N, C-alpha and C positions, 0 to 999 in steps of 0.2 A: 451112540454114547455121545451126549452133549454136555457142557460145561457152564457154568456161570460162577461169577465172584460175589462174595457176600460183603456187607458191610465192613466186616473184620478183616477182611484180606484171604479169606479162605478159599480156595478153588474147589468148587463142588461139581461132581460129576453123578449125572443122574440117567436112568432109563425108564422105560415105561412102568416098571414095577415099583422100585422103591429107590429113594436116593442116596448116593455112596459118598460120604463125607470123609476126607483125610484126616481121621482122628479129631476131628472138631465138631462140635455140635452146638446149634444154637439156642437149643430149648432143653429144660429138664425132661420133656415128654419124649424128645428124641433121643436123648440119651437113655433113656429107661427103655424105650422101644428096640434100639440097638443092643441093649443087654449088657453095656460096660459100666453105667453107673458113673460115668466120669463127667464133670462139668467142663464146659469149653475153657481154653484158655485165652480169655478175652484180651484182644489188643495184642497178642502174641503173634507173630508171622508162624507159618507152618514149620514143622522140623524139615530140613531138606533131606536128612538121612537117620537111620535109627541104627545105633551102634550096639552091636552083639557084645554084652558084658556079662560078666558072670553074675552069680547069685548074691544079692544082699538087698538091704532094703533102701527104698527110695525115698529121700527125705521129702519129696513132694507127693504127696498121696492124697487124691481128690476125695472128698466126703462123698457118702451115698445119696443118691438123688432122691428126695423127699417131696411128697406132693404137698402143696400149702393146704392148710387147714382152713375151714370157714366154707365162703362161698364157692371156692374153687374144689371142694372134696367131692367125691365120687358118691353116687346114688345111696350106696350101702353105709354112708355116714362114718366110715371108718377111714383112717389114711390109706393110701395106695401105697402097698409094699413091693417094690420092685423085686422080682426073682433073684436071688444070688446067683452070682457067676463063679466059676472057677477064678481063682487069683492068677493074673498074670504073672510071668517070670519076675524075680525080683530084679532090680536095676541099681547100678552103683550110683553112689553119691557123687557129689562135685569133688569132694574131697579124695575119693577113691579113685577118681580119673584126672587128679590134678598133677600138675608137674613136679609140684613140692613133694609128695608122696613117691612119685617115680623115682625123683632124685634120691630119696632115703634108700628105696630099694636097690637103687644102682649102686650107692655106695655101700651098702650092707653086702651086696655081691661082690664088689671089688675088694671088700674087707676079707672075705674069704680066701682069697687067692694068697698063696703063699708067699709070693715074690712081688705082689702088688700089680701085676699085668693082667690084663683083661682083654678077651677078644670082644669086639662089639656086636659080631655075628651071633656069638654063643649068648652074650648078654640080651640081643634082642629076642632068641628063641626063648631063654629061660624067663623073662619078664613078660613074654607076649606082648610086645609092642614094636612098632616101625621103628626101622633104626634112626629114621630122620629125627624122631623124638629124643632118642640117644644123642643124637648130634647136637641137639640143643642144650642138653645138659653137659656133655664133655667140652663145648665151647666156652661156657660159663667157667668150668672147673680149671680149664685151661688159662683162661685170662687171669684167673687169681692165683695161677701157679700152684694148684693143688695136684694136677696131674700134667704129664707130658706126652706127646705123642712118640711111640717107638717105630711106629710104621703107620699105614693107612687105617687099619682098622684094629690096631693094637695100641693101649694107653696103658700108663704106668702111674700108680698113685705115688704123689710126692710126700703125703702126710704120715706116711709109716714105711717100715720096710725100705729104708734107704741105703742099704748097705751095696746096691750095684749103681747108685747115682753118683758116680767120680767121688766116693768116700764123704758124702755128705754126712751120714750119721757120725762118722768119726770126728767129723771137724766139728760137729754140735757138741759131742761129747768132749772134745778139747776145749772148746769155748766155755762150756758149762764149768768144767774144772779150774780153767783160768779165771773165770767170774768169780767162783769161791775162793781161790787162792787170794784175788784182789780184796775181797771183803775181807778176809783173815787180816791181811796186811792193813787195810785202812781202820780196822778196829785196834791193830797194835799200834799203829800211829797215834790216833786218837788217845789211846792210854799214855803213850809217852809225852804228848803234849800236856795232858793235864798233870802228870807227874812232873813236868818241868814248869808249870805254871806255879804248881805248890812251891816248889824249891825257890823258884823266884822271888815268891811273896816272903819267904824266911831267909831269903840270902843276905848276908852281910858283906857290905862293899869293902870292908876294913881287911877282911880275909883274902881278898884279891890283891895281889902284891903287884902284879903287873901293870896296875892302873896307876902307879906312881910314876911311871915314865910315857903314859898315853894321855891323850886328849879325851876329855869326857864331854858329850854332847847329849843335851836333853831336847827331845822333839815333843812339842805340844801340838796335837792336830784333833780335828773331829772324829767322829766314829765313820767307819767305813773309808778312812783314808788308805789308798793304794800306794804300796811300798815294793819298789822295784829294786833289786841290787843285782847288776851285771856281772858278768865273769870277772873276778879280780885280775885274772891275767891280762886283760884287756884294759880295764880302768877302774880304780879304787874309788867308786862314788856310790850314791844312793839316789833314787828318784822317788820323789813324795808327789800324789796326786790326790787332789780332794774335791768334791763336787758340793759340799756341805758348808764351807768355811775356811776361814785362813789357816795357814800352817806356820807355827812358831817353831825355829831352831835356836836352841840356846846352848853357850858354850861355858864350860865351868874354867875360870882362870886358874893358872898355878898357884899354890899355896906360899911360895917363895916372894910373890909380889907384894909389896908394901900395901897394905888396904888403904893407907892413908897419904899416899903420895899424890900430889896435885896432877891434874891432868890438864893440858894445854888445849883451848877449844879453838876451833878453826873452821874454815867454810866447808861444805859439802853439798853436793848436787841434791836440791830440795826435792826433785822428783823421784828420788830413791833409786836411781840407777846405778849410781856409782859406790855407795858405801858397802863396806863388806861386813864391818862389825859396827853394833850399836848398844850403848849401854843403857839399860832399863833401870832406872832409879827409883826407888821410893823410900822416903825418909822412915816410914812406918812400917816397911815390911818386916816380918817376923817369920823366921825358920819355923818348921813343924816342931821342931826339938822344943820351942821356946825360948831360944836364943835372939835377942834383937840385934839390929844392925844400927850403928852409929850413923847419925844424920851427917851428911859431907857439909864442908864449908859453902857458904853462898856463893864464893867467888870462883869455884871451880866444881866440875863434874866429878865426882869421887864414885870409886867403885870399891866395894868391899869383896876382899877375896875369900873364897869358901873352897877349903881342901877337897879335893874329888873322893877322899878317903875319910873325910869327916862325919861326925853323926848327923848334923842337918841334911847332907846330900843323900845320905843313906835313907833317911825317913823320906826324903822328897821323891825317891825312887820307888818308895812302896805306896805312895799316894796315888789315888784314882784321879780320873780328870776333873770330877766335881768338886774334890777336895784340894786340887792345885790353886795356889794363890795368883790373883788376877796379875799382880806384879813378881817376878821371880828374882828381885831384889840383885843379887851379885852375878847373874847370868848376863851373857854377852848373846845378842840375836844376830844370827848369820843370814842377815838379809832383810829387807823390809817386809812388812806385812802386807799382804795381797787382798784388797779390799774392792767390794762393788764388781767381782766378776762371777762369770758362771762356773768356771774352772779355775781351780788354783793349782799351779805347777809349782814344783821347788826341786831344783837340781841342785845337789850339794856335793862338792868334790872333796874327797878326803885326802887327797894327797897333792903333791905340786905346789906351785908358786902362790896359788890362790888361797891355800889352806895353811895360813901360819898358825903357829902353836898360840897358846892363849897369851903367855908374856910376850911374846913377838909381835902379837896384834895390837896390844896395849901400849907398847912402845915405839913401834917403826910405823904403824898404820894410824897414830894418833892424830895425824894432821888431816885424815879424811874425816873426821866427826863433824856433825852439824853444829854450826854456831848459831846463837841466838839472834844474830845480826843478819843472817840470810834471808832474802826476799821471799815472801810466801808465793804459793801457786797464783794467787789472785793478782798479786803484784807483777808477777811475770806476763801473765795474760794481757795486761793493760799495758805492759812495755812492749809487748808485740804489736798491740794496735797502732802506736805512734811511730811505727817505723816507716821510712819514706822510701818506697821502691825507686832504683836507680835504673836507668837504661843502659843495657849492655853493650859494651862496644863491639861493632862488627869486626869480625877477623878479615884482616888483609889477605887479599889472595896471593897465594904463593906462585908467582910466575915460573919460577925456576922448578917448581915440583914436577916430577915425571908422570905422567899420566897413563895409567895402564888401562887402555881400552880394548885390547886385543880379546881378553876373555869376556867382554861383555857385550860385543857385537854378535847378535845372533846369526847364524849362517856360516861363521868361519870355525865352528867347532869339529872335532872328529868324534864320530857316533859309533858305538860298537851295539849290536842288537843280538839278542838271542831269543830263540822261539821254542816251545815246548808243544807237543801235543800233535794233533790232527794234521789233515792236510787242508782243511779249512783255515786252521790258526797259521799254518804256513803260508798261505796266500794271503792271509792279512799282513803278516809281517812283510812280504815281498811288495805290497802296496805301500806300507809305510815306509820302508827303506827307499822305493822309488822316490817318494815325496820328499822325503828329507834330502836325498841327493840332488833333487831337481831345484831344490831351494839353497844350494850352495854348500850343505853340509858334506864332509868327507866321511863316507863310511869306512870303517877299518875292520880287520879280522882279528886284531889284536887289543884285548880288553885293556892291558896296562896302557896303551897310547891313547885311549879314548879320553875325551872331556866328560862325556854323559853316556850312560848306559840304558838302552831301551828293552826292558824285559818283556816279552810276550807269552803270558802263563797259560797253563792249562789245569783246570779243576777236576778231571776225569779222576783221579786216584791221588792218593795221599803222597806217594814218593815224588809226583811230579810238582805238587805243591810245596815239598819240603826242598826240592832243589831251587825252586823258585824263590822262597824264603831265604835260604842261604846265601844265594845270589846277591840278593838285596843287602844282606848283612854285610858280605864281601865288598861291596861296592862302597858302603858306606865307610868300612874301615879304611880304604883306600882313598877315601875323600872324593869319591866320584859323585857327579849329580845322577838322579835315577828317575827315570820315567817308567812308570809300570802300564801293562796292557794286557788283554787276554781276558779269560772268562772268569781268574780267581777275583780280581779286584771289582769286575762287574758283579759278580755275584755277593761279594762280601767286602764292600769298599770301607767298612768301619774296622776291619781287623788293627790290632795293635801295631803290627810291624809295617801297614800302611800309613800310618799317620806321619802327615806332613810330606807325602810323596805326591807327584802329580800322576793323575790317571788319564787313560784312555780308555773310553768304552768301546765295546765290540762294534758298535754301529757308527762310532765317531773316528774311525781311522783316517777319514778325509781331512781331520783337522790335527793331525799328528804334528805338523810344523809349528801351529800356534802354540801348542802344548810344550813343545820342547824349547821355542824360543823364550817362552815364560821361564820354563825351568832352568834355563841358562842364566837367567837374570837373579834367579835365586827363589823365584815365586813358586807357587803350589797352586796347580789348575786340576780341576777334575770335571771331565767331561763324560757322563753317563748316560745322555739321553737316548731317545728312540727316534729314527727317522721315519717320517710321516709325510705322506701326500696323497691327495685325493680323498682324504676320509679314510685312509687305511694306513697300517704299518708297512713299511717299505722292507726290502732284502737287506739293506745296508748301504754303504756308500756307492757312488758310481763306480762302474765297471772300466770306465775310460780312463781313469786315473794312472799317472805315472807308477810304474813298479820295477823292480830290479828281479828278475827270476834267479832263484838259487840254481836252476839249470836252464840255460837258455833254450833247450830245446823242448821243455815241457812247459806248458801252460796248464794253471790251476784255477779253474773257473767256479766259483760258489754260485750254485743255481737258485738256493733259498737258505735261510737261516731259521733256526728254531724247529719245533715239530710239533705233531699233534698229540703225543704221547704225555703220559705223566708217571714214568717209572719210578718207582719207590726209592730206587738207589742212584738215582742220575742227579748229580749237581749241575751238570752243563744245561738243563732246563733253566735254572735259575738265571743263568748269564744270558743265554740266546733267547730265552722265551718261547711263544708260539711260533707258528709257521709264519713265515713270510717269503713270499717268492719274487724273483726278478722276471720281468717280463720275457716272453720269447724273443721279441726283437732285440732286446738289449744283449741276450745271451748269444743269439746268432752274430751279432754284430762284434762283439767280443772275440769270438771264436775267428771272424773272419780277419780281425786286426792282427792277432796273434799268428796266423799262417802268414800274414804278408810280412812278419818279423822273424821268419825263419823256423818257426816251432813246428815240430813233425809229431808232437803226442799232445792231446787234450785229456787232462783229467776232470772229471765231473765230480764235486763234492759239495756235502751238506751234511746236517745232523741225520737227514732221513731222506735221500733222493727219491723214494718211492712216494712220497708224500707231496712231491712239486706239484704246483699249479692247482692245488685243492682251495687256495683262497683266493685265486685270480679265474677261476673258471677254465682251466685247462688241465693237462696231465703229462706225465713223463713221457709216453711214447710220442705223444705230439710234437714235444722238443726234440727227442732224438731223431725223428724222421727229418726235422728242419736242419738238426746239425750236420748229419750224414750227407745232405745236400753240399754242404761247404768243405768237406774234408777231401783235400787233394789226394792223388793216388801215391799210394804208399805210406800216407799218414794214418794214425790210429786214435781211437776213442775209446777211453776206459770210465766205466761208470763205477760210482762211489757205493757207499754202504745205503742198503735199503731194508726195512723191516718185513716181516711176511705178511702182516694184514693188507699193506697198500699194494704188494707185488702180486697178491692174489688174483686181483681184479684184472690185471693187464698180463696174464701168462701167456696167453696166444701172441701178443704184440711184442713183448719182451723175447720171446723165443725167435720170433722174426728178426729183430733188431740185432741180437747177440750172432745171429747167423750170417750178418752182412760182413764182407770182406773188410771194412774199414773199422769194425767195433771188434775189441778184443771179448772173446767168449769168456767172460769173468765176472763174476757177482758177488758181493759181499753180503750174505744174509745172516746176521747174528741170531742164533738160538738161544743163547745165553744158558738154558737149562732145558732137559728133556722130561723133567717132571711138571705136570699140570699143575701140582698145588704149589710148587715154587714159583711158576709163571704167574700164578695167581696172584701169590704174595708181592711178585714184581710188578704187577699190573701191567703184564705185556700186551694184553688185548689179543691174545692167540694162544693156540694150544701147540703141543708137540707133533700133532699131526698135520696142522697147518704148515709146518716146516718141512715135515715129509713130502707133504703133495708139491711144494714149490721145487724142491732138489729132486724128486722123481721126474715131475712133468719137464724140467729143464734138461736133466740128463738123458730123457727119452728125445726131445725134440732138438737139442743142441747136442750133436755127439762131441764127447771130450770136453765139454764146458768144465771149468774150474769154479768152484763153490768153495769159498772162504767162509768161516763161522767164527763166532767168539763164544766162549763159555765161562762163565762165573763159578767159582768154587767156593762152597762156605757161604752161602747166602743163609741170611737168618731163617731159621726152621728147616733148614736142608736136612733130612735125615740120610741115613746111609741107604736107604733104598732108594731115595730120589736121586742120590748120586752115582748109584749102580745103574741106574736108568740112561743117565748121561753117558756112562761108559758104553754102555750097549749101544747107543747112538753113533758114537765115535768108532766103534768096533765095524759097525754095519757099513757107514758109508767111508771112513778111512779119509777123512779130509785132508787134502795136500796143503792146506794154510788152515793153521788153527791158532787162534789167539786165547791162550789160556789166561785168566786172570784171576787172582786170590781177592776175595770180596774184602774192600775196605770200607767201613762206613763213613761217609761224608756227611759234615756238619750240617744241620739243616734239613736232612733228607729224611723222610718217613723210616727207611730202613735203619736209620742209626738208632731209632728208638726201639727197634724190636730186639727180642732176645737173641744174641749172638752167639755163632758157634764158636766153641773155644779155638783159641789161635792154633793149637798143635793139630787139631782136627782139619782145619783150613790147610794147613800146610801140608799136612799128609795126604790129602785129596788133590791138592794142587801137584804135588809129587808123582803121586799115581798116575794122574790123567796125563802128565808129561811123559812118563815112562811109556804108557800106553801110545801116545802120538810117535814117540822116537821107535817104537817097535817095528814100524812097516816102512818100507821105500815105495813112495807113490809113484816114482819116474822111472822104476827099471825097465818097464816093458817100452819106454821111448827109446832105448839104445837101438843105434841102427836106423832110426828115422831121419829123413831128409826134410828140413822145415826152413822157412823163411822167416828171419827176426829182424826186428828193428833196433837198431844199437843206440842207446840213449844216456847211458850212465858210465860210471867207472866204479869197479869194486872197491871193498873197503881197504882191501891189501894193496890196491894200486897195480896188481898185477894181470887184471882181465878189463876188459870192457862188459858191461852188462848188457843184454840184449832181450828182448821178449817176444815169444813166438804168439800165434794166434791166439792161445789160451792164456797168455799173460803168464807163462812160466819163464823163471830165470834162466838165460842161457848164457853161460861164459864164453867169449870169443877172444882170439887173440887181440892184445891192446896195439893196433895200427892205426895211425891217426886218419887214415882215409875210410875206415870204418865208421866214425862218430857220427851220427845223425843219418845213417844210410840204412836201407833195407837190403840185406845179403841173405844169401843162401848156404846154410850149414850142413853138414852131417853130423849127427849126435853120436859120439864114441864114449862117453861116460855118463853117469847119472848119480848125484847125491841126495840126500834128504831133501835139501831145499833149493837144487839147483842141476842143471845140464850142461855139458861142456861140448861145445861143436868147433869145427874146424871148416873153413872156407872149401866150398864145393869148386873143384877145378874148372876153369873156363869161365866160372860165373862171375859176373860183374856187378859191383854195388850198385843201387839204383836210390838217388837221391829224391826223397819225398817232398823237401822243403821247396817252396815256390820262390824263396827269396834267401839271401845269406842270412844264417842267424846272428843275433846280437853277440857281442863280446861278453865274457862273464864281468859282472858288475856293471854293465852297461844299462842305461834308463830306458824301460820301454814306453812307448807313446810320446818321446821326443826325439825330435830329429838333431843330429849332431850340430846342424847350423843353429838351431833355436838354443842350444847348450852353450854354444860358443858366445853368443850373442846376450848371454846373461839371461835369457827366459827361464826362471828357475821355478815358476809356479804354474800348476795346472790352469790355473785362471788365465795364463798368459796365451794359452792355445784358443780362447775366444774372441770375440770381436771387440769386448770391452776392454782388451789391454793391448789393442793395436797401437795406441800412442805411445805405450811405454817401449813397444819393441822399437817403433820408429826413432824415439828418443835414444835408445843405446846404440842404435845404428850396428855397426860392425866392430864395435870395441867390445874387447874381452875384459870382462871383469873376474879376476880370480881372487884368491884369498889376500895376497898382498896387495893389491889395490884396493880391497876393502879396509884392510888394515889401516893402510896410510890415509884414505879418506875419511875413516872414523878419527884419527889422530888429529887431523887438519881441522874438522869439524870442532872436535873437543876445544882445541887450543882457541879456535875463533870464538866460540861461545864464551870462553874464560876473558879474553881480551874485551869482548863486547861489554860482559858483565862489568869490568873495572872501569871501562870508559863512563857508562851511564851512571856508576856510583859517584865518580868524580865530578860529573857534569851536574847533578841533582844534590 
C-alpha cells in the first residue's frame, strides 16, 4: 500500500489494482467508476472523522455526475448515464448538530422536571451527547444566573420553580404586589395634585382669613426651578435653585402703611451684597384688575401699598408666568437679582432677625436702600486701580516669648507601636521599633503616654483591618500623631481614612525614622516603593538593622517576601507582590548574629517558604542545610508556612531536615478546602490529592510530625457537598492544629466579585467545623511520655512557662526563673486540647542552649551598650562613613534632657542673631 498527496491536499492510497481515495475524487470519471456519483470537495481538507448521526436530509447533497456533451461524448452518441446506487444513510444538518439546538433540547428537558433539578448524567443519556457538551451549556446558563449548581452533576433551573431557592418566588410575588400598590398610590396622588391645581386656580384669597396676620411672598422664577423645603423643626426656610435664569422673590407690604409716605434714601452696597429689601417702582405699573398706581413724587422713592387680601393680589396669583408684568409695582424684592451665572441659588429664611415683616422692613431698614449718589461698579474698579500699596511693618521679635521646642525636636518623643497579623508582620514591627529606639525615640507600652502611634496593619481578613481603622480613629480623637505601616496602606494607600497620614511601605521599613521625624513635625510622608538591586526586586530591607525582639529568646527571620501564586481571595498579594528572596549568605549571617545575642529559637517566615529561592536559583532545602550547621546544641529551628505545590518537589529532602534534632518536626501546609472545584476557583494550583500526598509522606517518613493546616469556610461557590469533603478530610487526619477561617471578601480581589455564600451558611459551616475539631483530643496518647522541651515563652495567664517539644507541641511547665531559655526534661502528666503539662524529671538539670547571655526585654539588637551610650543612634553609624560622628561625640551621653536643652539654646541663638542682623541692615 503506497500513498501520495494530490494538489488539493487529499491523501491517496493505491495498490496494483485500483486507486483508493478517502471519499475525494479528482475527476467525474473516477466518481462514476467508484459508483458514488459525488463530486470532490475541491479545496477542502479531508474530514478527520465521520460522525454517526441519525437519519435526516443533509443540506450539502452533491449533484449526479453527468458526462459532458459534444466532443467528449461516448461513441453511441448519447450521454453516459451512471448507474444509480443506493442512497447513503441521511446525515444531520448543521442546525441539527448545533449547540443552539442542543441548548433548546436541554432546556426543554429541564422544564420537564417538577422541581427544576436535572442530573447531567441522565441528560447526556437522554440527549445522546457527550457530557462535555452539556458542560458548555451549563457554564453559560450559570454565568447568566439561569441555573445554579446543587452538586457536581446536578443543576437547578432558576427561571421557574423557585419555591426551594430561599423563598425567591415568594419574594418576587411580594415585590410585584408592592409595585402594583405603589402604582395605585402614584395614580391617587396624581389625581389629588390635579384637584389641588384646579382649586388653587379658583381660590379666592379673601376667604383665607389667616393671611391678615401673615406676610405674603411672591416668587417669580423660570421653569424647572428647584424648590427645597427643609424640616420645619430645624429651620423655617426655603431653597430655590435655577439653571435657566434669575429668581425674583417679592414681598407684599402690610396694608396699614401709608402708600404715599415719603421714604428717605441713603447709601447701600452697590455690589448687592448688603441690601435685604429693594423697592421696584414703575409709574405706569397696572394691576391685573385694572387699578392704576399713582406715580410717586420726584423727590422721594414711593411705595404703593397693596393689601394681601385685596382684589389685585388675588388676580396676580391667578396669572401665569407669561402674563406676569415685568415690574410688580408695590412688591418688595427679597434680594438682588443674580445675573450672568450658570446656576442661580436663592436661600430665603422665613423667620429670625433677617426676615422682618413688610412694615418693619420699610421703616427700620429704610437706611439700607440704594441712593442715586452711590458710585457705580465701574467707578469702584477705577478707584481700586489708584490705590498705592504700602510696605508692611515687620513684627518685632518677642525676646521674652517662651519657645516651645521640645515637641518639635525629632528623636525626643515617646512612640507606641501596635502590630497585627502574621509573624512576617511581627518581624517588620520589631525592626521598626529597633530603629526608632536606636535614633533616640523612647518606645512605650502605654498608648496614652505616647506622642505618636505607629500602627502596623494586616490585610488578610476584614476584622484585622477594622481594628486597624478603629485605632486610627481613636488616635485622632486623642490628638495623637499617627504613622501607618503594613499591608493595608501598601495595598490601598488611597483609602479615605488614610488621607493625610504618613505611610511606610512593607519594603521601606529601614526608613521608618525618616517618616516618623517628618510626622512629628506635622508633615505627611508616604514611602511605598520597592527595593531593587542588580536588576531584580529584593526581599526587602537589610537583615542587619537594629531591632527590638518581642521575645529576646526568639528571632523571626523573613527569608523572602511575596509569592508565586495568584489566589483569588488573597489581598496580601497586592501588598507583598511577587516572590523576592534574600540570599542564603544574608540569612545565614543573620542567624549567626542572633545566636550571638542569646537567641535559642529561630522562626523562618514568609508568605510561602516553600517557594524560597526560585527567583535567585536556589531552593529551601539548600538554605535549611546551611542554617542547621549554625544552630548551637539545644537551640531549635521552626519552619513557616508552605503551600503544597512547592513542597511536593522536595519531600525527600524535607523529611530528612525535619528529622534533624535541631529542627522542629512541624510543618504548616494550608489546604483551604478538600474540594477540587473550590480549589480551582481559588486558583490554588493543586488538588486535594496533592495535599494528601504531602501529609501521608511526611507522616510515614517523620514519625510523630505535626501538620498544621488552614481551612476557609463559605468560599464563593462552595456547595454543601464541597464542604462535606472538607469535613471528611479533617475527620481522617484529625489535625492537632487547625486554623478555621470564615470567608471574608476582600476589596479588589476576584473572589469579592463572585456570587457569595449567604452569611448564615458561612457561619453555620464554620461552627460545624469547629465542633468537629473540638470533638477529639490529639494529645491523650502523650500522657506518661518523657520529653525534652525548650522553654521560651510565658502563658497568657502568667501561671506557667510555655515550652515546645520536638514536634512543636505546647508543654506547660512550672514557672521557675531558672527554666527560661533552657532545655529541660519533663514527664507528661496531663493533656488538653491545645497543650500538654509536664513536671521536671528528678535529678535532671536544665541545659542552656544559648551561646551568649540573652538581651534584656526592650533592648535593641545589633547595637552594643557602648554605642547606645555614646549616642550612635543610627544603623548607618555602624559603618565606616560615620566614624567621624562617633569620634566627635566621644564618651558624652546624649539623653533626652540634653537634647531638649540643646534645642532651646539653638533656638534662642537663632532668634538673637536674626534680631542683630535686622538692626544692622
